[in-house]
C-alpha positions as semicolon CSV with decimal commas, in nm:
position;residue;x (nm);y (nm);z (nm)
1;X;0,000;0,000;0,000
2;X;0,261;0,249;0,071
3;X;0,420;0,169;-0,269
4;X;0,089;0,225;-0,455
5;X;0,038;0,551;-0,280
6;X;0,373;0,680;-0,384
7;X;0,304;0,584;-0,747
8;X;-0,026;0,766;-0,773
9;X;0,110;1,081;-0,615
10;X;0,389;1,089;-0,868
11;X;0,166;1,080;-1,185
12;X;-0,136;1,286;-1,073
13;X;-0,101;1,676;-1,127
14;X;-0,333;1,948;-0,994
15;X;-0,608;2,039;-1,251
16;X;-0,561;2,411;-1,207
17;X;-0,204;2,394;-1,338
18;X;-0,251;2,180;-1,648
19;X;-0,417;2,207;-1,985
20;X;-0,477;1,918;-2,217
21;X;-0,434;1,911;-2,595
22;X;-0,481;1,627;-2,837
23;X;-0,194;1,503;-3,048
24;X;-0,224;1,323;-3,377
25;X;-0,285;0,995;-3,195
26;X;-0,556;1,161;-2,980
27;X;-0,332;1,141;-2,681
28;X;-0,347;1,401;-2,414
29;X;-0,023;1,591;-2,348
30;X;0,022;1,846;-2,072
31;X;0,104;2,204;-2,177
32;X;0,329;2,455;-2,001
33;X;0,217;2,809;-1,904
34;X;0,450;2,965;-2,161
35;X;0,287;2,755;-2,432
36;X;-0,054;2,887;-2,329
37;X;0,060;3,248;-2,369
38;X;0,218;3,178;-2,708
39;X;-0,097;3,006;-2,829
40;X;-0,311;3,305;-2,735
41;X;-0,082;3,535;-2,920
42;X;-0,095;3,320;-3,231
43;X;-0,476;3,325;-3,225
44;X;-0,475;3,705;-3,205
45;X;-0,230;3,729;-3,497
46;X;-0,441;3,495;-3,705
47;X;-0,752;3,697;-3,633
48;X;-0,578;4,021;-3,734
49;X;-0,443;3,863;-4,053
50;X;-0,790;3,737;-4,140
51;X;-0,948;4,079;-4,081
52;X;-0,676;4,247;-4,291
53;X;-0,740;3,997;-4,567
54;X;-1,109;4,081;-4,552
55;X;-1,029;4,456;-4,568
56;X;-0,806;4,415;-4,870
57;X;-1,074;4,226;-5,053
58;X;-1,338;4,484;-4,970
59;X;-1,114;4,777;-5,082
60;X;-1,051;4,612;-5,419
61;X;-1,414;4,525;-5,473
62;X;-1,658;4,754;-5,650
63;X;-1,920;4,710;-5,386
64;X;-1,746;4,924;-5,117
65;X;-1,972;5,190;-4,975
66;X;-1,864;5,558;-5,034
67;X;-1,910;5,632;-4,665
68;X;-1,673;5,353;-4,567
69;X;-1,419;5,468;-4,827
70;X;-1,425;5,829;-4,702
71;X;-1,387;5,720;-4,343
72;X;-1,094;5,497;-4,437
73;X;-0,923;5,778;-4,635
74;X;-0,976;6,026;-4,351
75;X;-0,835;5,773;-4,105
76;X;-0,530;5,719;-4,324
77;X;-0,477;6,101;-4,354
78;X;-0,504;6,149;-3,977
79;X;-0,274;5,863;-3,900
80;X;-0,005;5,986;-4,144
81;X;0,290;6,148;-3,966
82;X;0,568;6,348;-4,148
83;X;0,911;6,210;-4,078
84;X;1,194;6,446;-3,973
85;X;1,370;6,386;-4,305
86;X;1,055;6,472;-4,502
87;X;1,004;6,786;-4,294
88;X;1,362;6,900;-4,358
89;X;1,319;6,839;-4,730
90;X;0,989;7,030;-4,740
91;X;1,133;7,331;-4,550
92;X;1,442;7,330;-4,769
93;X;1,227;7,342;-5,084
94;X;1,019;7,626;-4,937
95;X;1,333;7,822;-4,848
96;X;1,475;7,777;-5,198
97;X;1,147;7,900;-5,350
98;X;1,155;8,211;-5,129
99;X;1,516;8,277;-5,226
100;X;1,426;8,243;-5,592
101;X;1,136;8,489;-5,559
102;X;1,357;8,738;-5,374
103;X;1,630;8,712;-5,638
104;X;1,378;8,766;-5,919
105;X;1,232;9,069;-5,743
106;X;1,580;9,208;-5,677
107;X;1,672;9,154;-6,041
108;X;1,360;9,347;-6,150
109;X;1,438;9,632;-5,906
110;X;1,803;9,643;-6,017
111;X;1,695;9,651;-6,380
112;X;1,452;9,936;-6,313
113;X;1,713;10,127;-6,111
114;X;1,979;10,076;-6,376
115;X;1,740;10,200;-6,644
116;X;1,660;10,502;-6,428
117;X;2,027;10,577;-6,368
118;X;2,104;10,530;-6,736
119;X;1,828;10,776;-6,823
120;X;1,961;11,031;-6,575
121;X;2,317;10,988;-6,700
122;X;2,199;11,032;-7,056
123;X;2,019;11,352;-6,956
124;X;2,330;11,479;-6,779
125;X;2,544;11,410;-7,085
126;X;2,295;11,589;-7,310
127;X;2,278;11,875;-7,061
128;X;2,657;11,910;-7,056
129;X;2,662;11,908;-7,435
130;X;2,387;12,169;-7,448
131;X;2,157;11,939;-7,646
132;X;1,894;11,861;-7,383
133;X;1,553;11,999;-7,476
134;X;1,255;11,882;-7,274
135;X;0,941;11,927;-7,482
136;X;0,685;12,068;-7,241
137;X;0,542;12,357;-7,443
138;X;0,281;12,133;-7,606
139;X;0,125;12,064;-7,264
140;X;0,129;12,422;-7,133
141;X;-0,203;12,597;-7,070
142;X;-0,271;12,970;-7,066
143;X;-0,305;13,080;-6,701
144;X;-0,628;13,222;-6,564
145;X;-0,571;13,590;-6,477
146;X;-0,765;13,542;-6,152
147;X;-0,493;13,301;-6,035
148;X;-0,209;13,553;-6,078
149;X;-0,088;13,680;-5,741
150;X;0,071;14,022;-5,684
151;X;0,315;14,103;-5,404
152;X;0,362;14,468;-5,314
153;X;0,621;14,617;-5,083
154;X;0,872;14,824;-5,280
155;X;0,807;15,199;-5,308
156;X;0,985;15,237;-5,644
157;X;1,006;15,021;-5,960
158;X;1,136;14,666;-5,914
159;X;1,456;14,623;-6,113
160;X;1,557;14,261;-6,052
161;X;1,461;13,940;-5,872
162;X;1,571;13,580;-5,819
163;X;1,398;13,262;-5,699
164;X;1,569;13,037;-5,446
165;X;1,670;12,692;-5,582
166;X;1,401;12,520;-5,371
167;X;1,130;12,747;-5,520
168;X;1,020;12,857;-5,172
169;X;1,132;13,220;-5,168
170;X;1,183;13,525;-5,389
171;X;1,442;13,798;-5,344
172;X;1,355;14,130;-5,509
173;X;1,529;14,467;-5,530
174;X;1,422;14,808;-5,654
175;X;1,518;15,165;-5,723
176;X;1,434;15,242;-5,359
177;X;1,765;15,060;-5,279
178;X;1,586;14,799;-5,066
179;X;1,596;14,419;-5,084
180;X;1,300;14,205;-4,976
181;X;1,283;13,832;-4,914
182;X;0,935;13,688;-4,978
183;X;0,770;13,359;-4,890
184;X;0,607;13,239;-5,211
185;X;0,332;13,027;-5,054
186;X;0,202;13,287;-4,813
187;X;0,313;13,597;-5,005
188;X;0,448;13,749;-4,684
189;X;0,774;13,936;-4,633
190;X;1,029;13,727;-4,450
191;X;1,300;13,991;-4,431
192;X;1,363;14,347;-4,553
193;X;1,705;14,506;-4,603
194;X;1,619;14,878;-4,618
195;X;1,791;15,113;-4,857
196;X;1,998;15,406;-4,738
197;X;2,043;15,763;-4,853
198;X;2,338;15,898;-5,045
199;X;2,625;15,990;-4,818
200;X;2,542;15,720;-4,560
201;X;2,753;15,446;-4,725
202;X;2,999;15,425;-4,436
203;X;2,743;15,359;-4,163
204;X;2,455;15,198;-4,356
205;X;2,458;14,820;-4,404
206;X;2,302;14,789;-4,748
207;X;2,267;14,974;-5,075
208;X;2,240;15,352;-5,102
209;X;2,182;15,355;-5,480
210;X;1,948;15,180;-5,725
211;X;1,998;14,804;-5,716
212;X;2,025;14,691;-6,080
213;X;2,096;14,318;-6,060
214;X;2,114;14,016;-5,830
215;X;2,209;13,647;-5,833
216;X;2,181;13,351;-5,597
217;X;2,417;13,053;-5,581
218;X;2,286;12,716;-5,698
219;X;2,301;12,579;-5,341
220;X;2,106;12,878;-5,206
221;X;2,388;12,983;-4,973
222;X;2,489;13,324;-5,111
223;X;2,297;13,619;-5,254
224;X;2,483;13,883;-5,457
225;X;2,346;14,228;-5,545
226;X;2,492;14,507;-5,760
227;X;2,404;14,880;-5,769
228;X;2,455;15,210;-5,944
229;X;2,732;15,295;-5,696
230;X;2,964;15,033;-5,857
231;X;2,931;14,808;-5,551
232;X;2,864;14,436;-5,519
233;X;2,718;14,316;-5,188
234;X;2,733;13,953;-5,074
235;X;2,466;13,828;-4,831
236;X;2,389;13,507;-4,650
237;X;2,067;13,408;-4,826
238;X;1,911;13,225;-4,533
239;X;1,944;13,505;-4,277
240;X;2,003;13,807;-4,505
241;X;2,319;13,878;-4,305
242;X;2,570;14,104;-4,482
243;X;2,901;13,925;-4,548
244;X;3,124;14,110;-4,797
245;X;3,147;14,413;-5,020
246;X;3,327;14,385;-5,355
247;X;3,470;14,698;-5,514
248;X;3,659;14,732;-5,839
249;X;3,412;14,820;-6,113
250;X;3,433;15,176;-6,244
251;X;3,069;15,194;-6,349
252;X;2,725;15,071;-6,239
253;X;2,707;14,694;-6,189
254;X;2,443;14,576;-6,438
255;X;2,478;14,196;-6,438
256;X;2,556;13,919;-6,187
257;X;2,559;13,540;-6,209
258;X;2,696;13,253;-6,001
259;X;2,853;12,967;-6,192
260;X;2,628;12,666;-6,131
261;X;2,764;12,422;-5,873
262;X;3,026;12,668;-5,748
263;X;3,062;12,995;-5,560
264;X;3,243;13,167;-5,847
265;X;3,068;13,493;-5,926
266;X;3,068;13,675;-6,262
267;X;2,985;14,045;-6,275
268;X;2,929;14,287;-6,564
269;X;2,931;14,665;-6,561
270;X;2,877;14,979;-6,761
271;X;3,257;15,009;-6,751
272;X;3,248;14,745;-7,033
273;X;3,429;14,481;-6,829
274;X;3,349;14,136;-6,690
275;X;3,503;14,044;-6,354
276;X;3,541;13,708;-6,182
277;X;3,522;13,673;-5,802
278;X;3,558;13,388;-5,553
279;X;3,293;13,440;-5,287
280;X;3,416;13,166;-5,053
281;X;3,757;13,332;-5,035
282;X;3,618;13,688;-5,050
283;X;3,859;13,739;-5,337
284;X;3,889;13,906;-5,677
285;X;4,015;13,674;-5,954
286;X;4,043;13,853;-6,291
287;X;3,895;14,107;-6,534
288;X;3,798;14,053;-6,899
289;X;3,754;14,326;-7,162
290;X;3,601;14,330;-7,509
291;X;3,268;14,512;-7,529
292;X;3,263;14,855;-7,690
293;X;2,969;14,986;-7,487
294;X;2,800;14,938;-7,151
295;X;2,722;14,575;-7,071
296;X;2,352;14,546;-6,986
297;X;2,303;14,178;-6,904
298;X;2,494;13,862;-6,803
299;X;2,421;13,493;-6,744
300;X;2,605;13,164;-6,686
301;X;2,547;12,793;-6,619
302;X;2,788;12,517;-6,513
303;X;3,062;12,563;-6,771
304;X;3,347;12,799;-6,697
305;X;3,204;13,063;-6,925
306;X;2,942;13,337;-6,927
307;X;2,739;13,529;-7,186
308;X;2,680;13,904;-7,201
309;X;2,464;14,155;-7,384
310;X;2,666;14,454;-7,503
311;X;2,403;14,725;-7,517
312;X;2,459;14,964;-7,803
313;X;2,765;14,790;-7,940
314;X;2,508;14,548;-8,086
315;X;2,689;14,230;-7,984
316;X;2,629;13,921;-7,776
317;X;2,949;13,768;-7,640
318;X;3,045;13,429;-7,498
319;X;3,339;13,452;-7,259
320;X;3,562;13,146;-7,215
321;X;3,712;13,224;-6,878
322;X;3,986;12,958;-6,869
323;X;4,109;13,041;-7,221
324;X;4,061;13,415;-7,166
325;X;3,894;13,434;-7,506
326;X;3,553;13,543;-7,637
327;X;3,312;13,471;-7,919
328;X;3,129;13,767;-8,077
329;X;2,773;13,744;-8,220
330;X;2,578;14,000;-8,423
331;X;2,206;14,011;-8,499
332;X;1,995;14,280;-8,329
333;X;1,968;14,628;-8,481
334;X;1,922;14,819;-8,155
335;X;2,064;14,810;-7,806
336;X;2,071;14,456;-7,668
337;X;1,945;14,485;-7,311
338;X;1,883;14,133;-7,181
339;X;2,015;13,782;-7,228
340;X;1,954;13,438;-7,076
341;X;2,100;13,091;-7,135
342;X;1,851;12,812;-7,217
343;X;2,118;12,542;-7,193
344;X;2,495;12,528;-7,232
345;X;2,481;12,598;-7,605
346;X;2,165;12,801;-7,666
347;X;2,048;13,142;-7,544
348;X;1,777;13,402;-7,589
349;X;1,815;13,781;-7,606
350;X;1,591;14,086;-7,630
351;X;1,660;14,431;-7,770
352;X;1,543;14,788;-7,797
353;X;1,431;14,725;-8,155
354;X;1,152;14,500;-8,020
355;X;1,306;14,175;-8,140
356;X;1,364;13,847;-7,958
357;X;1,639;13,616;-8,089
358;X;1,747;13,257;-8,032
359;X;2,118;13,183;-8,058
360;X;2,357;12,889;-8,073
361;X;2,713;12,934;-7,947
362;X;2,825;12,759;-8,268
363;X;2,674;13,017;-8,506
364;X;2,754;13,388;-8,529
365;X;2,401;13,479;-8,642
366;X;2,070;13,409;-8,463
367;X;1,900;13,077;-8,530
368;X;1,566;13,258;-8,519
369;X;1,443;13,615;-8,466
370;X;1,092;13,749;-8,406
371;X;1,064;14,116;-8,503
372;X;0,822;14,338;-8,310
373;X;0,773;14,055;-8,062
374;X;0,551;14,276;-7,843
375;X;0,389;14,487;-8,114
376;X;0,426;14,860;-8,175
377;X;0,311;15,187;-8,023
378;X;0,279;15,545;-8,149
379;X;0,092;15,724;-8,426
380;X;0,026;15,568;-8,765
381;X;0,335;15,590;-8,977
382;X;0,549;15,667;-8,673
383;X;0,507;15,335;-8,495
384;X;0,787;15,221;-8,272
385;X;0,824;14,862;-8,151
386;X;0,778;14,798;-7,782
387;X;1,115;14,768;-7,615
388;X;1,197;14,413;-7,498
389;X;1,318;14,477;-7,144
390;X;1,363;14,123;-7,007
391;X;1,383;13,759;-7,116
392;X;1,377;13,429;-6,925
393;X;1,426;13,062;-7,008
394;X;1,315;12,743;-6,838
395;X;1,649;12,562;-6,845
396;X;1,687;12,264;-7,079
397;X;1,331;12,301;-7,211
398;X;1,152;12,450;-7,511
399;X;0,993;12,734;-7,310
400;X;1,111;13,097;-7,299
401;X;0,944;13,425;-7,202
402;X;0,988;13,793;-7,280
403;X;0,870;14,112;-7,112
404;X;0,818;14,465;-7,241
405;X;0,625;14,778;-7,149
406;X;0,313;14,689;-7,349
407;X;0,140;14,550;-7,038
408;X;0,203;14,186;-7,118
409;X;0,442;13,896;-7,079
410;X;0,479;13,668;-7,380
411;X;0,549;13,296;-7,338
412;X;0,710;13,130;-7,641
413;X;0,769;12,778;-7,767
414;X;1,111;12,708;-7,917
415;X;1,107;12,500;-8,233
416;X;1,303;12,181;-8,290
417;X;1,675;12,243;-8,231
418;X;1,575;12,598;-8,133
419;X;1,499;12,699;-8,489
420;X;1,188;12,913;-8,466
421;X;0,976;13,082;-8,200
422;X;0,601;13,036;-8,169
423;X;0,388;13,248;-7,936
424;X;0,195;13,027;-7,696
425;X;0,006;13,293;-7,498
426;X;0,033;13,640;-7,344
427;X;-0,026;13,730;-6,980
428;X;-0,152;14,080;-6,890
429;X;0,104;14,256;-6,668
430;X;0,076;14,637;-6,664
431;X;0,407;14,826;-6,651
432;X;0,771;14,771;-6,742
433;X;0,852;14,404;-6,698
434;X;1,207;14,463;-6,578
435;X;1,283;14,107;-6,465
436;X;1,154;13,760;-6,546
437;X;1,240;13,427;-6,384
438;X;1,104;13,073;-6,421
439;X;1,095;12,856;-6,111
440;X;1,329;12,559;-6,135
441;X;1,029;12,324;-6,125
442;X;0,861;12,509;-6,411
443;X;0,541;12,549;-6,210
444;X;0,534;12,929;-6,215
445;X;0,687;13,239;-6,372
446;X;0,771;13,550;-6,170
447;X;0,774;13,903;-6,315
448;X;0,923;14,211;-6,149
449;X;0,726;14,515;-6,266
450;X;0,775;14,890;-6,234
451;X;0,661;15,221;-6,374
452;X;1,004;15,280;-6,530
453;X;1,274;15,092;-6,718
454;X;1,528;14,937;-6,480
455;X;1,825;15,121;-6,634
456;X;1,679;15,472;-6,660
457;X;1,382;15,708;-6,658
458;X;1,319;15,763;-7,028
459;X;0,946;15,763;-6,969
460;X;0,701;15,658;-6,702
461;X;0,381;15,451;-6,706
462;X;0,165;15,623;-6,444
463;X;-0,113;15,364;-6,458
464;X;0,130;15,083;-6,364
465;X;0,198;14,974;-6,007
466;X;0,528;14,847;-5,874
467;X;0,497;14,484;-5,775
468;X;0,588;14,120;-5,821
469;X;0,355;13,904;-6,030
470;X;0,351;13,527;-5,965
471;X;0,208;13,359;-6,276
472;X;0,111;12,988;-6,241
473;X;0,199;12,762;-6,533
474;X;-0,050;12,478;-6,570
475;X;-0,007;12,176;-6,791
476;X;-0,257;11,955;-6,969
477;X;-0,335;11,631;-6,780
478;X;-0,150;11,335;-6,924
479;X;-0,431;11,080;-6,862
480;X;-0,805;11,067;-6,781
481;X;-0,743;10,987;-6,414
482;X;-0,530;11,300;-6,379
483;X;-0,805;11,496;-6,555
484;X;-1,054;11,379;-6,295
485;X;-0,819;11,485;-6,016
486;X;-0,773;11,827;-6,175
487;X;-1,146;11,880;-6,212
């Protein structure tokens, strides 16, 4: 019995710890715990494989429902995650695209800028050669007389004026020996340099004789004025502070001009000479002779040269300062009283015989002359042309102007290559138009008017009033949108 007991206890295992499976011979074999876990896992894998197989069949079949398909696609989209390598690639492509766009934009900007610079350089070259002619006359409109403004402040006829380079102010001078600085926008006086009486030259800071001419440097720093007392005064334009006094001329100073881009000053006088001064150094440089009568007008631009009107010697002269030589031109029949450069190689002049002439520095005779440019006055058979007292030119354009004592300013269009003058319109301005200046922008024309001629008192227009006329110059709109804005 003890032996049998030992045998049964050896072969019998607890039921909770064993599982039975059938082998091929239908025998029962005990299974370990690890085998149970592995078997469960295999069943799960088989189930998943079977379900995947079913899904693949359904996706390839034509009978799949659209709702199921959409859900599956949405699930796939949600479950998709971008890998770090894919993200780097995508950002790199985006960065390259941005760089490409920036380079294309920069190339377009550079091309535009280079074209702009090329255009400016071309204009500068043409300007230096004296061949630049901006065609703006075709778009110019006759001003409305109601828009003309008049500034009054001088007691005697205005003889000369200049406009500051920024077009903000006007300096004017008159036979009352005073100088006034005006604000163009408001029309108010900014500063007045009063004139003095004869005999007070030593103690009076300013002119004590008729001021005949003035000039302002191209940077707006210096103002120069010349008078009947043979004196040239230099002022600080901003503050109207007196700086220097130049002496040396033996007759009234009738013309002044600063060389553009410098502080070299050219002066002309009734003593028939042209003098050169250095304003920065407060120094005299040299004197040039050639005219046979009083010089009545002078002008210059950027070249080291100036042009003069020789009064009754009937000549216009171009002075080459560096070479100390001169070119002589003939054309007018009477005293030549005013001259102005249009560009480096063309100029306009006016004379006592009533004519206005266009010149080239390369030809000794005028390119074009308009006789009796301002009509005639006097009895029938004894008519005399109205004296052309002043001329002005809008630099490097086809616009010039002339003034007389027939109560009007004429604005002219220069023909192609300055061959020919065509009257565009006349502006009523009662009195002697002793000085004319275009603003650098070409937006207005300023006329200095008096009852008498600036150089003398041959006769007087009692009905005229001394003043400064600001004449607006309007242009035709270039497109319909601009027309709407104008209206």
